[in-house]
C-alpha positions in Angstrom: 7.4 -20.7 -0.3 9.6 -18.2 1.3 9.4 -14.5 0.5 11.6 -11.7 1.9 9.6 -8.6 2.7 10.9 -5.5 0.9 9.3 -3.1 3.4 10.6 -2.2 6.7 7.5 -0.1 7.6 6.1 -1.8 10.6 2.5 -0.8 9.6 2.8 -2.4 6.3 4.6 -5.4 7.7 1.7 -6.1 10.1 -0.9 -5.8 7.2 1.1 -7.9 4.8 1.8 -10.6 7.4 -1.9 -10.7 8.3 -2.7 -11.2 4.6 0.1 -13.6 3.4 1.3 -15.2 6.7 -0.8 -18.3 6.3 0.1 -18.8 2.7 3.9 -18.3 2.6 6.8 -17.9 5.0 7.6 -14.3 5.3 11.2 -13.2 6.2 12.1 -9.7 7.5 14.0 -7.4 5.2 17.7 -7.9 5.5 19.0 -5.4 8.1 21.9 -4.0 6.1 19.7 -3.1 3.0 18.9 0.6 2.9 15.8 2.2 1.5 15.2 1.8 -2.2 14.6 5.2 -4.0 11.3 5.2 -5.7 12.1 6.8 -9.0 9.4 5.4 -11.2 6.2 7.2 -12.0 3.9 4.2 -11.7 3.0 2.0 -8.8 4.1 -1.2 -10.5 7.4 0.5 -11.4 8.2 1.4 -7.8 7.0 -1.9 -6.4 9.3 -3.7 -8.9 12.3 -1.5 -8.0 11.9 -2.5 -4.3 11.3 -6.2 -4.9 14.3 -6.4 -7.3 16.6 -4.7 -4.9 15.6 -7.1 -2.0 15.7 -10.2 -4.2 19.3 -9.2 -5.4 20.4 -8.4 -1.8 19.0 -11.6 -0.3 19.2 -14.1 -3.1 15.6 -15.1 -2.4 12.2 -14.2 -3.8 11.0 -10.8 -2.5 7.6 -9.3 -2.1 6.9 -5.5 -2.4 4.1 -3.2 -2.9 3.4 0.4 -3.8 0.2 2.3 -3.0 -1.3 5.4 -4.3 -4.3 7.6 -3.3 -6.0 9.1 -6.3 -8.4 12.0 -5.7 -10.6 12.7 -8.6 -10.8 16.5 -8.3 -7.0 16.7 -7.8 -6.4 15.0 -11.2 -5.3 11.8 -9.4 -3.0 13.4 -6.9 -1.3 12.5 -4.7 -1.1 9.2 -6.6 2.2 7.5 -6.6 3.6 10.3 -4.4 1.1 9.6 -1.5 3.8 8.7 1.0 5.8 11.9 0.4 3.0 14.2 -0.6 3.9 16.9 1.9 7.7 16.4 1.3 10.4 13.8 1.5 10.4 13.8 5.3 6.7 14.2 5.8 4.8 12.3 8.5 1.4 10.6 8.0 -0.2 13.7 9.7 1.7 16.1 7.4 0.4 14.3 4.3 -3.2 14.2 5.6 -3.1 17.9 6.5 -1.9 18.8 3.0 -4.6 16.7 1.4 -7.3 18.2 3.6 -6.0 21.7 3.0 -6.3 21.1 -0.8 -9.8 19.8 -0.4 -11.0 22.6 1.9 -14.4 23.7 0.7 -14.6 21.0 -2.0 -17.7 19.0 -2.2 -16.6 16.3 -4.7 -14.2 14.3 -2.6 -14.3 11.0 -4.5 -11.1 9.0 -4.5 -9.6 5.6 -5.2 -6.9 3.8 -3.3 -4.7 1.4 -5.4 -2.1 -1.1 -4.5 0.2 -3.1 -6.7 1.8 -6.1 -5.1 4.7 -7.9 -6.7 7.0 -10.9 -6.1 10.3 -11.0 -7.9 12.2 -14.2 -8.0 16.0 -14.3 -8.2 15.8 -15.6 -11.8 13.8 -12.6 -12.8 10.3 -14.1 -12.9 7.5 -11.9 -11.6 4.0 -12.3 -10.2 2.0 -9.0 -10.1 -1.4 -8.3 -8.7 -3.4 -5.1 -8.2 -6.2 -4.1 -5.8 -8.2 -1.0 -5.7 -11.2 0.5 -3.8 -13.4 3.5 -4.5 -14.3 5.8 -1.7 -14.2 9.5 -0.6 -12.1 11.7 1.6 -13.7 12.7 4.9 -13.8 16.3 5.9 -11.9 15.6 9.2 -9.8 12.7 10.3 -11.7 10.0 12.3 -10.5 6.9 14.1 -7.4 5.8 15.9 -6.4 2.7 13.9 -4.4 2.2 10.7 -1.8 4.5 9.3 -1.2 7.0 6.4 -4.5 8.3 5.0 -6.6 5.8 6.9 -8.2 8.5 9.2 -9.7 10.3 6.1 -10.4 7.6 3.6 -14.0 6.2 3.6 -14.3 3.2 1.4 -17.7 2.6 -0.4 -18.1 -0.8 1.3 -17.1 0.5 4.8 -20.5 1.5 6.2 -19.5 5.2 6.3 -16.4 4.5 8.4 -12.9 5.5 7.7 -10.3 2.8 7.5 -9.0 4.1 10.9 -12.4 3.4 12.5 -12.2 -0.3 11.4 -10.4 -3.2 13.0 -7.5 -4.7 11.0 -9.7 -7.6 9.9 -12.5 -5.3 8.8 -10.1 -3.1 6.9 -8.4 -6.0 5.2 -11.8 -7.3 4.0 -12.5 -4.3 1.9 -9.1 -2.5 1.4 -7.0 -2.0 -1.7 -4.1 -3.8 0.0 -6.2 -6.7 1.1 -7.5 -7.1 -2.4 -4.0 -6.9 -4.0 -2.4 -9.4 -1.6 -5.3 -11.8 -1.8 -5.0 -11.8 -5.6 -1.2 -12.2 -5.3 -1.6 -15.1 -2.9 -4.1 -16.8 -5.4 -1.5 -16.4 -8.2 1.3 -17.8 -6.0 -0.8 -20.8 -5.1 -1.0 -21.7 -8.8 2.7 -21.7 -9.3 4.4 -25.1 -9.9 
């Protein structure tokens, strides 16, 4: 099976390739396709928008995902807006800084990372999977690996380490994205 990647984010491409590369043939996003505006208020809605746009542009099945970080004490924020929490042009560091600022002095730092992964076929069929992991937000960033909120997210199964303190293989074993894409691969394997 061939799938066109909806993401052009090199960090996500690396993680998705590590998770699906042995199961399917992954093709790079077509160079002429611009960013898809994420106008939905759910992870599945935004993932679907991206996959549909790439499937339409390429004429092939496309795989996309959307991820949200839900902090309990912030009523689930940043949620679906995690990538642009500090603004449309925010960097990873900007988003982390805003989150840590909002949690300054807060003891209850429980959070959940969720990823929805989806494949949309040119005929409109879909395969959808979700993965989530509970954890908490560290007081200060730790680690040099990963991207996004990885330096401040400590998964419950991570031995007290942030995602950024783990190797890619260690992170994939416990992460929300790893869980979502392993579930997606299992569903794709069942297709006729």
